[in-house]
VOTIBA-389766 format. One line per field, with one value per atom (N, C-alpha, C): residue number from 1; residue in one letter; x, y, z; atom name; chain. Coordinates in Angstrom, 3 decimals, decimal comma. Last residue first. Example, Ala and Ser with C-alpha at 12.3 -4.5 7.8 and 13.67 -1.06 7.14 Angstrom:
REM residues 2
panu <- c(2;2;2;1;1;1)
vexke <- c(S;S;S;A;A;A)
x <- c(12,850;13,670;12,900;13,190;12,300;13,200)
y <- c(-2,250;-1,060;0,030;-5,690;-4,500;-3,300)
z <- c(7,080;7,140;7,870;7,800;7,800;7,800)
fidren <- c(N;CA;C;N;CA;C)
tido <- c(A;A;A;A;A;A)
REM end
This chain:
REM residues 168
panu <- c(168;168;168;167;167;167;166;166;166;165;165;165;164;164;164;163;163;163;162;162;162;161;161;161;160;160;160;159;159;159;158;158;158;157;157;157;156;156;156;155;155;155;154;154;154;153;153;153;152;152;152;151;151;151;150;150;150;149;149;149;148;148;148;147;147;147;146;146;146;145;145;145;144;144;144;143;143;143;142;142;142;141;141;141;140;140;140;139;139;139;138;138;138;137;137;137;136;136;136;135;135;135;134;134;134;133;133;133;132;132;132;131;131;131;130;130;130;129;129;129;128;128;128;127;127;127;126;126;126;125;125;125;124;124;124;123;123;123;122;122;122;121;121;121;120;120;120;119;119;119;118;118;118;117;117;117;116;116;116;115;115;115;114;114;114;113;113;113;112;112;112;111;111;111;110;110;110;109;109;109;108;108;108;107;107;107;106;106;106;105;105;105;104;104;104;103;103;103;102;102;102;101;101;101;100;100;100;99;99;99;98;98;98;97;97;97;96;96;96;95;95;95;94;94;94;93;93;93;92;92;92;91;91;91;90;90;90;89;89;89;88;88;88;87;87;87;86;86;86;85;85;85;84;84;84;83;83;83;82;82;82;81;81;81;80;80;80;79;79;79;78;78;78;77;77;77;76;76;76;75;75;75;74;74;74;73;73;73;72;72;72;71;71;71;70;70;70;69;69;69;68;68;68;67;67;67;66;66;66;65;65;65;64;64;64;63;63;63;62;62;62;61;61;61;60;60;60;59;59;59;58;58;58;57;57;57;56;56;56;55;55;55;54;54;54;53;53;53;52;52;52;51;51;51;50;50;50;49;49;49;48;48;48;47;47;47;46;46;46;45;45;45;44;44;44;43;43;43;42;42;42;41;41;41;40;40;40;39;39;39;38;38;38;37;37;37;36;36;36;35;35;35;34;34;34;33;33;33;32;32;32;31;31;31;30;30;30;29;29;29;28;28;28;27;27;27;26;26;26;25;25;25;24;24;24;23;23;23;22;22;22;21;21;21;20;20;20;19;19;19;18;18;18;17;17;17;16;16;16;15;15;15;14;14;14;13;13;13;12;12;12;11;11;11;10;10;10;9;9;9;8;8;8;7;7;7;6;6;6;5;5;5;4;4;4;3;3;3;2;2;2;1;1;1)
vexke <- c(R;R;R;D;D;D;V;V;V;P;P;P;R;R;R;V;V;V;V;V;V;V;V;V;S;S;S;T;T;T;A;A;A;T;T;T;L;L;L;V;V;V;S;S;S;E;E;E;V;V;V;W;W;W;V;V;V;E;E;E;T;T;T;G;G;G;R;R;R;A;A;A;I;I;I;P;P;P;T;T;T;S;S;S;S;S;S;K;K;K;A;A;A;A;A;A;V;V;V;K;K;K;L;L;L;P;P;P;Q;Q;Q;G;G;G;G;G;G;L;L;L;Y;Y;Y;L;L;L;L;L;L;V;V;V;E;E;E;G;G;G;Y;Y;Y;G;G;G;G;G;G;V;V;V;P;P;P;V;V;V;A;A;A;T;T;T;V;V;V;V;V;V;S;S;S;G;G;G;S;S;S;S;S;S;G;G;G;V;V;V;L;L;L;D;D;D;E;E;E;G;G;G;R;R;R;P;P;P;T;T;T;D;D;D;S;S;S;A;A;A;G;G;G;D;D;D;R;R;R;M;M;M;L;L;L;A;A;A;R;R;R;S;S;S;L;L;L;K;K;K;W;W;W;T;T;T;L;L;L;W;W;W;G;G;G;T;T;T;G;G;G;I;I;I;G;G;G;A;A;A;V;V;V;T;T;T;G;G;G;V;V;V;G;G;G;T;T;T;A;A;A;A;A;A;G;G;G;A;A;A;G;G;G;L;L;L;G;G;G;T;T;T;T;T;T;G;G;G;L;L;L;T;T;T;I;I;I;A;A;A;G;G;G;V;V;V;F;F;F;G;G;G;L;L;L;M;M;M;S;S;S;V;V;V;F;F;F;G;G;G;A;A;A;I;I;I;V;V;V;P;P;P;L;L;L;S;S;S;L;L;L;F;F;F;G;G;G;D;D;D;L;L;L;G;G;G;G;G;G;S;S;S;L;L;L;G;G;G;D;D;D;F;F;F;V;V;V;G;G;G;E;E;E;L;L;L;V;V;V;G;G;G;D;D;D;F;F;F;V;V;V;L;L;L;S;S;S;L;L;L;V;V;V;L;L;L;L;L;L;V;V;V;V;V;V;G;G;G;A;A;A;I;I;I;G;G;G;L;L;L;G;G;G;L;L;L;F;F;F;W;W;W;G;G;G;M;M;M)
x <- c(71,809;70,518;70,572;72,621;72,677;71,703;74,383;73,248;73,062;77,723;77,141;75,006;77,754;78,343;77,304;78,981;78,467;78,782;79,708;79,846;78,887;79,960;79,194;79,995;80,004;80,984;80,345;79,621;79,682;80,059;79,766;78,315;78,470;81,097;81,336;80,195;80,234;81,355;81,411;77,419;77,508;79,113;76,472;76,630;77,535;75,317;75,457;75,754;73,316;74,389;74,596;73,928;73,044;74,213;74,159;74,593;73,640;74,309;73,643;74,077;76,622;76,344;75,761;77,898;76,833;76,224;81,648;80,702;79,384;82,258;82,487;81,121;83,770;82,258;82,909;85,838;85,918;84,413;85,063;85,314;84,990;84,484;85,465;85,764;84,095;83,460;84,798;82,967;83,904;83,386;81,964;81,757;82,860;80,270;81,817;81,744;77,590;78,417;80,017;74,792;75,794;76,997;71,767;72,334;73,675;68,244;69,720;70,850;65,244;66,206;67,644;63,479;63,378;64,164;64,640;63,717;63,410;67,513;67,031;65,909;69,426;68,457;67,668;72,755;71,707;70,642;75,415;74,509;73,357;79,249;77,859;76,439;82,333;81,316;79,917;85,335;84,158;82,989;88,101;86,841;86,861;89,739;89,931;88,641;89,935;90,397;90,229;88,902;89,101;90,181;87,162;88,099;88,242;84,379;84,756;86,000;84,014;84,158;84,847;81,375;82,556;83,202;78,848;79,001;80,685;76,670;77,795;78,211;73,435;74,165;75,560;71,372;71,911;72,830;69,389;69,833;70,425;69,608;69,233;69,504;70,771;69,595;69,035;71,305;71,591;70,748;70,761;71,239;71,134;70,308;69,367;69,269;72,776;72,532;70,784;73,085;73,818;73,442;69,486;71,051;71,610;67,783;68,166;69,447;66,041;66,967;67,565;62,429;63,715;64,851;59,792;60,397;62,079;58,480;57,964;58,538;58,162;59,196;58,802;56,647;56,250;57,514;57,070;57,095;56,793;56,590;57,853;57,801;53,748;54,771;55,968;52,734;52,468;53,342;54,160;54,402;53,763;52,393;53,850;54,445;49,736;50,116;51,982;49,998;49,280;50,047;50,753;51,688;50,963;48,327;49,755;50,700;46,605;46,526;47,959;47,358;47,361;47,423;47,092;48,587;48,474;44,668;45,578;46,729;43,433;43,279;44,148;44,641;44,979;44,834;43,299;44,806;44,954;41,077;41,281;42,783;41,134;40,192;40,762;42,083;42,658;42,228;39,604;41,406;42,069;38,068;37,676;39,251;39,241;38,938;38,765;39,600;40,908;40,834;37,114;37,686;39,390;36,281;35,901;36,722;37,891;38,416;37,489;37,454;38,552;38,779;33,771;34,857;35,913;31,504;31,812;33,118;29,548;29,572;30,333;31,317;30,350;30,633;33,510;32,154;30,923;36,088;35,346;33,989;36,174;36,067;35,509;36,709;35,522;35,123;38,793;37,627;36,786;40,826;40,336;38,989;40,618;40,410;39,925;41,547;40,424;39,861;44,381;43,731;41,850;45,861;45,493;44,365;45,576;45,032;44,494;46,716;45,318;44,787;49,164;48,704;47,310;49,909;49,992;48,869;49,552;48,613;49,032;51,776;50,190;49,203;53,683;53,652;51,839;54,065;53,514;53,317;54,208;52,783;52,608;56,919;55,163;54,197;58,504;58,379;56,974;57,417;58,180;57,528;56,438;56,049;57,342;56,022;54,734;55,055;58,112;58,005;56,662;57,026;58,066;57,368;56,515;55,459;56,700;58,123;58,070;57,219;57,660;57,728;57,478;58,688;57,181;57,355;60,591;60,007;58,211;63,085;62,982;61,764;62,717;62,243;62,120;62,204;61,464;61,258;64,642;64,538;64,066;64,381;64,962;64,669;64,960;64,878;64,813;66,587;66,036;65,158;67,317;68,353;67,671;64,905;66,064;66,855;64,718;64,335;65,681;64,691;65,604;65,454;62,110;63,255;64,312;59,800;60,707;61,935;60,297;60,583;60,891;59,694;61,150;61,527;56,609;58,243;59,206;55,986;55,962;56,950;56,486;57,444;57,365;54,475;56,323;57,285;52,290;53,010;54,174;52,511;52,340;52,928;52,319;53,610;53,788;50,065;50,902;52,136;49,010;48,530;49,337;49,210;49,523;49,598;48,444;49,882;50,053;45,695;46,382;47,713;45,383;45,196;45,594;46,098;46,714;46,662;43,769;45,535;46,250;41,533;41,939;43,341)
y <- c(168,448;168,406;170,217;166,094;167,544;167,976;163,021;163,782;164,965;162,568;162,373;163,401;160,454;162,094;161,781;157,688;158,039;159,295;155,514;156,202;157,200;151,399;152,807;154,037;147,760;149,015;150,183;145,966;145,517;147,071;145,832;145,059;145,642;149,188;147,952;147,187;151,924;151,576;150,263;154,029;152,713;152,393;156,963;155,971;154,597;158,132;158,662;157,818;157,492;156,815;157,706;159,080;158,947;158,409;158,676;158,780;158,804;159,594;159,239;159,511;158,259;159,331;159,227;156,012;156,678;157,492;157,329;156,264;156,649;159,918;159,283;158,190;160,918;160,485;159,350;162,663;161,634;161,927;163,090;163,976;162,813;161,667;162,715;163,706;158,427;159,320;160,328;154,805;155,855;156,990;151,490;152,881;153,521;148,146;149,001;150,416;147,127;147,114;148,095;145,291;146,116;146,042;145,415;145,316;146,062;145,011;145,652;144,588;145,172;144,194;145,316;146,657;146,976;145,261;147,492;146,679;146,104;147,898;147,745;147,027;149,674;148,792;149,234;149,588;150,564;149,626;150,627;149,920;150,342;150,863;151,649;150,092;151,252;150,313;150,800;152,545;152,179;151,115;153,052;152,321;152,436;156,126;155,082;154,318;159,003;157,860;156,332;159,587;159,869;159,389;156,631;157,728;158,445;156,066;156,178;157,235;153,797;154,772;155,254;151,363;151,557;152,944;152,099;151,020;151,357;155,028;154,490;153,453;153,901;154,627;154,657;155,417;154,415;154,921;155,660;156,532;154,924;155,878;155,327;156,104;156,879;157,569;157,294;153,291;154,798;155,840;150,709;151,462;152,959;150,197;150,152;150,981;149,492;150,572;151,165;146,677;147,663;148,963;145,232;145,020;146,668;142,015;143,719;143,970;140,504;140,575;141,637;140,822;140,782;140,936;139,120;140,319;139,754;136,548;137,637;139,067;134,316;134,825;136,058;131,435;132,224;133,161;128,909;130,253;131,749;127,284;127,202;128,452;126,944;127,737;127,857;126,123;127,506;127,783;123,868;124,589;126,064;122,696;122,785;123,541;122,810;123,711;123,747;120,628;121,898;122,970;118,285;118,761;120,769;118,320;118,345;118,979;117,440;118,788;119,124;115,397;116,518;117,532;113,448;113,688;115,004;113,103;114,213;114,411;112,629;113,919;114,444;109,838;111,184;112,465;109,178;109,046;110,337;109,067;109,578;110,223;106,904;107,802;109,134;104,750;105,560;106,790;104,113;104,699;105,500;103,119;104,564;105,377;101,142;102,278;103,638;99,211;100,023;100,981;99,101;99,971;100,874;97,469;98,316;99,888;95,013;95,930;97,328;94,840;94,803;95,764;95,262;94,653;95,204;96,660;96,888;95,944;97,615;96,504;96,052;100,088;99,736;97,747;99,938;101,138;100,718;98,808;99,000;99,316;100,109;98,675;97,899;102,833;102,019;100,678;102,299;103,335;102,645;101,508;100,882;101,347;103,643;102,035;101,645;105,819;105,961;104,227;104,876;105,197;104,910;104,019;103,381;103,504;106,438;105,161;104,079;108,027;108,222;107,115;106,793;107,482;107,296;107,480;106,021;106,342;110,436;109,148;108,269;111,852;112,038;110,819;110,301;110,100;110,373;111,549;110,191;109,779;114,252;113,850;112,283;114,120;114,572;114,147;113,227;112,346;112,712;113,895;114,340;113,569;114,025;112,584;112,898;116,786;115,770;114,651;118,503;118,063;117,079;119,542;119,737;119,471;117,616;117,922;118,332;116,168;117,348;118,377;113,502;113,589;115,543;112,080;113,038;113,499;110,640;109,926;110,711;111,997;111,610;111,232;112,688;113,751;113,209;111,151;110,757;111,420;112,203;110,647;110,310;114,961;114,665;113,249;114,225;114,832;114,639;112,739;112,190;113,039;115,165;114,530;113,653;117,060;117,492;116,372;116,288;117,348;117,769;114,542;114,158;115,410;114,805;115,225;115,187;114,883;115,962;116,236;111,993;113,549;114,636;111,206;111,030;111,899;111,752;112,128;112,288;110,357;112,096;112,185;107,736;108,484;109,838;107,481;107,193;108,248;107,318;108,624;108,740;105,457;107,039;107,984;103,449;103,802;105,084;103,818;104,232;104,521;102,845;104,278;104,981;100,401;101,545;102,987;99,611;99,545;100,279;99,383;100,599;100,324;97,854;99,084;100,166;95,783;95,989;97,383;94,828;95,116;95,623;94,461;95,979;96,482)
z <- c(126,354;127,081;127,471;123,878;123,712;124,820;124,097;123,726;124,282;122,604;123,494;123,131;119,686;120,335;121,088;117,753;118,930;119,169;115,447;115,829;117,006;116,178;115,805;115,977;115,404;115,937;115,477;114,120;116,136;116,421;111,565;111,949;113,716;111,614;110,941;111,888;111,804;111,251;110,527;111,532;111,600;110,956;113,131;111,720;112,290;115,403;114,348;112,865;118,481;117,087;115,715;121,094;119,875;118,944;124,702;123,367;122,374;128,163;127,317;125,769;130,386;129,438;128,478;131,541;131,902;131,452;131,256;131,821;131,699;129,131;130,261;130,458;126,149;126,978;127,881;123,921;124,962;125,565;120,775;122,256;123,185;118,546;118,183;119,904;119,043;119,138;118,927;118,949;118,837;118,779;120,290;119,922;120,052;120,493;120,682;119,810;122,114;120,813;120,880;123,392;123,417;122,110;122,958;122,366;122,693;124,573;124,542;123,825;122,259;123,024;122,943;120,921;122,825;123,008;118,802;118,675;120,141;120,589;119,269;119,209;122,449;122,613;120,639;123,615;122,604;122,510;125,205;125,384;124,708;124,244;124,767;124,311;124,935;124,906;124,857;122,642;124,436;123,752;121,184;121,518;122,790;120,380;120,893;120,944;119,424;118,790;119,330;122,863;121,689;121,021;124,641;124,775;123,231;126,247;125,128;125,003;129,376;128,855;127,309;129,537;129,202;128,323;128,505;129,367;130,060;128,037;127,472;128,622;126,199;127,105;127,429;123,459;124,326;125,280;120,732;121,752;122,601;117,112;118,114;119,371;114,688;115,387;116,719;113,603;113,369;113,898;113,606;115,041;114,912;111,071;111,680;113,323;110,059;109,743;110,315;110,874;111,483;111,369;110,782;109,969;110,932;111,731;111,798;111,316;109,595;110,420;110,436;108,790;108,050;109,872;110,114;109,673;109,239;109,955;110,162;110,134;108,338;108,510;108,799;108,036;108,969;108,963;106,649;106,069;107,015;108,336;108,177;107,353;108,933;110,322;109,336;106,583;107,074;107,986;106,748;105,672;106,398;109,061;108,770;108,094;107,950;108,960;109,397;106,148;105,637;106,604;107,275;106,412;106,009;109,071;109,840;108,204;107,247;107,988;108,318;105,978;105,007;105,881;108,340;107,414;106,690;108,980;109,466;108,886;106,301;107,039;107,958;106,435;105,114;106,180;108,865;109,079;107,772;107,957;109,209;109,451;106,275;106,202;106,874;107,908;106,879;106,615;109,311;110,225;109,251;107,509;108,320;109,046;106,525;105,732;106,646;109,116;108,721;107,816;109,941;110,438;110,163;107,664;107,702;108,434;108,648;106,699;107,392;110,828;110,624;109,466;111,116;111,141;110,998;112,710;111,789;112,328;114,813;114,714;113,704;117,013;115,723;115,731;118,986;119,151;118,616;117,995;119,337;119,769;115,713;115,853;117,224;116,107;115,317;115,480;117,770;118,266;117,252;116,060;117,494;117,826;114,197;113,470;114,822;115,447;115,060;114,544;116,463;116,843;116,631;113,597;114,384;115,791;112,197;111,751;112,565;113,880;113,741;113,085;113,573;114,788;114,656;110,679;111,348;112,943;110,811;109,816;110,538;112,185;112,719;112,060;111,336;112,539;113,140;108,889;109,001;110,071;109,695;108,763;108,744;111,118;111,742;111,157;109,178;110,351;111,004;105,652;106,737;108,210;103,109;103,747;104,707;102,688;102,692;102,887;102,230;103,273;103,726;99,254;100,446;101,629;96,722;97,307;98,585;94,591;94,628;96,096;95,431;94,036;93,979;97,655;97,923;96,914;97,932;97,601;97,637;98,550;97,416;96,997;101,578;100,232;99,096;103,236;102,559;101,202;105,045;104,726;103,852;105,928;104,763;103,975;109,367;108,301;106,886;111,144;109,872;109,239;112,664;112,366;111,278;113,398;112,423;111,756;116,586;115,856;114,307;118,305;117,677;116,553;119,424;120,341;119,237;117,378;118,101;118,788;116,125;115,576;116,265;119,075;118,316;117,454;118,831;120,131;119,663;116,782;116,652;118,032;117,523;116,617;116,216;119,416;119,737;118,337;117,795;119,188;118,991;116,487;115,384;116,579;118,496;117,376;116,811;119,087;119,965;119,216;116,833;117,423;118,551;116,381;115,556;116,067;118,718;118,717;117,575;118,323;119,721;118,956;116,111;115,918;117,035;117,414;116,186;116,155;119,198;119,642;118,363;117,682;117,912;118,787)
fidren <- c(N;CA;C;N;CA;C;N;CA;C;N;CA;C;N;CA;C;N;CA;C;N;CA;C;N;CA;C;N;CA;C;N;CA;C;N;CA;C;N;CA;C;N;CA;C;N;CA;C;N;CA;C;N;CA;C;N;CA;C;N;CA;C;N;CA;C;N;CA;C;N;CA;C;N;CA;C;N;CA;C;N;CA;C;N;CA;C;N;CA;C;N;CA;C;N;CA;C;N;CA;C;N;CA;C;N;CA;C;N;CA;C;N;CA;C;N;CA;C;N;CA;C;N;CA;C;N;CA;C;N;CA;C;N;CA;C;N;CA;C;N;CA;C;N;CA;C;N;CA;C;N;CA;C;N;CA;C;N;CA;C;N;CA;C;N;CA;C;N;CA;C;N;CA;C;N;CA;C;N;CA;C;N;CA;C;N;CA;C;N;CA;C;N;CA;C;N;CA;C;N;CA;C;N;CA;C;N;CA;C;N;CA;C;N;CA;C;N;CA;C;N;CA;C;N;CA;C;N;CA;C;N;CA;C;N;CA;C;N;CA;C;N;CA;C;N;CA;C;N;CA;C;N;CA;C;N;CA;C;N;CA;C;N;CA;C;N;CA;C;N;CA;C;N;CA;C;N;CA;C;N;CA;C;N;CA;C;N;CA;C;N;CA;C;N;CA;C;N;CA;C;N;CA;C;N;CA;C;N;CA;C;N;CA;C;N;CA;C;N;CA;C;N;CA;C;N;CA;C;N;CA;C;N;CA;C;N;CA;C;N;CA;C;N;CA;C;N;CA;C;N;CA;C;N;CA;C;N;CA;C;N;CA;C;N;CA;C;N;CA;C;N;CA;C;N;CA;C;N;CA;C;N;CA;C;N;CA;C;N;CA;C;N;CA;C;N;CA;C;N;CA;C;N;CA;C;N;CA;C;N;CA;C;N;CA;C;N;CA;C;N;CA;C;N;CA;C;N;CA;C;N;CA;C;N;CA;C;N;CA;C;N;CA;C;N;CA;C;N;CA;C;N;CA;C;N;CA;C;N;CA;C;N;CA;C;N;CA;C;N;CA;C;N;CA;C;N;CA;C;N;CA;C;N;CA;C;N;CA;C;N;CA;C;N;CA;C;N;CA;C;N;CA;C;N;CA;C;N;CA;C;N;CA;C;N;CA;C;N;CA;C;N;CA;C;N;CA;C;N;CA;C;N;CA;C;N;CA;C;N;CA;C;N;CA;C;N;CA;C;N;CA;C;N;CA;C;N;CA;C;N;CA;C;N;CA;C;N;CA;C;N;CA;C;N;CA;C;N;CA;C;N;CA;C;N;CA;C)
tido <- c(A;A;A;A;A;A;A;A;A;A;A;A;A;A;A;A;A;A;A;A;A;A;A;A;A;A;A;A;A;A;A;A;A;A;A;A;A;A;A;A;A;A;A;A;A;A;A;A;A;A;A;A;A;A;A;A;A;A;A;A;A;A;A;A;A;A;A;A;A;A;A;A;A;A;A;A;A;A;A;A;A;A;A;A;A;A;A;A;A;A;A;A;A;A;A;A;A;A;A;A;A;A;A;A;A;A;A;A;A;A;A;A;A;A;A;A;A;A;A;A;A;A;A;A;A;A;A;A;A;A;A;A;A;A;A;A;A;A;A;A;A;A;A;A;A;A;A;A;A;A;A;A;A;A;A;A;A;A;A;A;A;A;A;A;A;A;A;A;A;A;A;A;A;A;A;A;A;A;A;A;A;A;A;A;A;A;A;A;A;A;A;A;A;A;A;A;A;A;A;A;A;A;A;A;A;A;A;A;A;A;A;A;A;A;A;A;A;A;A;A;A;A;A;A;A;A;A;A;A;A;A;A;A;A;A;A;A;A;A;A;A;A;A;A;A;A;A;A;A;A;A;A;A;A;A;A;A;A;A;A;A;A;A;A;A;A;A;A;A;A;A;A;A;A;A;A;A;A;A;A;A;A;A;A;A;A;A;A;A;A;A;A;A;A;A;A;A;A;A;A;A;A;A;A;A;A;A;A;A;A;A;A;A;A;A;A;A;A;A;A;A;A;A;A;A;A;A;A;A;A;A;A;A;A;A;A;A;A;A;A;A;A;A;A;A;A;A;A;A;A;A;A;A;A;A;A;A;A;A;A;A;A;A;A;A;A;A;A;A;A;A;A;A;A;A;A;A;A;A;A;A;A;A;A;A;A;A;A;A;A;A;A;A;A;A;A;A;A;A;A;A;A;A;A;A;A;A;A;A;A;A;A;A;A;A;A;A;A;A;A;A;A;A;A;A;A;A;A;A;A;A;A;A;A;A;A;A;A;A;A;A;A;A;A;A;A;A;A;A;A;A;A;A;A;A;A;A;A;A;A;A;A;A;A;A;A;A;A;A;A;A;A;A;A;A;A;A;A;A;A;A;A;A;A;A;A;A;A;A;A;A;A;A;A;A;A;A;A;A;A;A;A;A;A)
REM end
């Protein structure tokens, strides 16, 4: 039973190490997996080893079966856990919920002037994109005082916009 518990603990330690040193050892086993993306990743191996050990120890301790049968039951549980870990990790890696916002997404949004915008020069405005604050450089054809609410008319670069004061 000591060997099985040792395998179980080793699997948990391997999982912790793979989480702490995220990405450092990733890709070590990629050449062995035969095109199955991430099948031999550290979390999958850790899940297999820990389930082999713990299920083997439980089987050995609670039934009258010997070490060979406990190894077989643990191997089946380990393969199932490794497969489930692989499937879940692939699903999580594909979860690209939305595109990265672009500068054009700012056109038509409102904000307020943080640093006054002089004619022909740059000031700063605070905008909200997707509920997140974003401070960008701003130009205007008219001077705009600090605290004035503005609309974005166009985008100059990824970090600068053309604004106009909101008509009230």
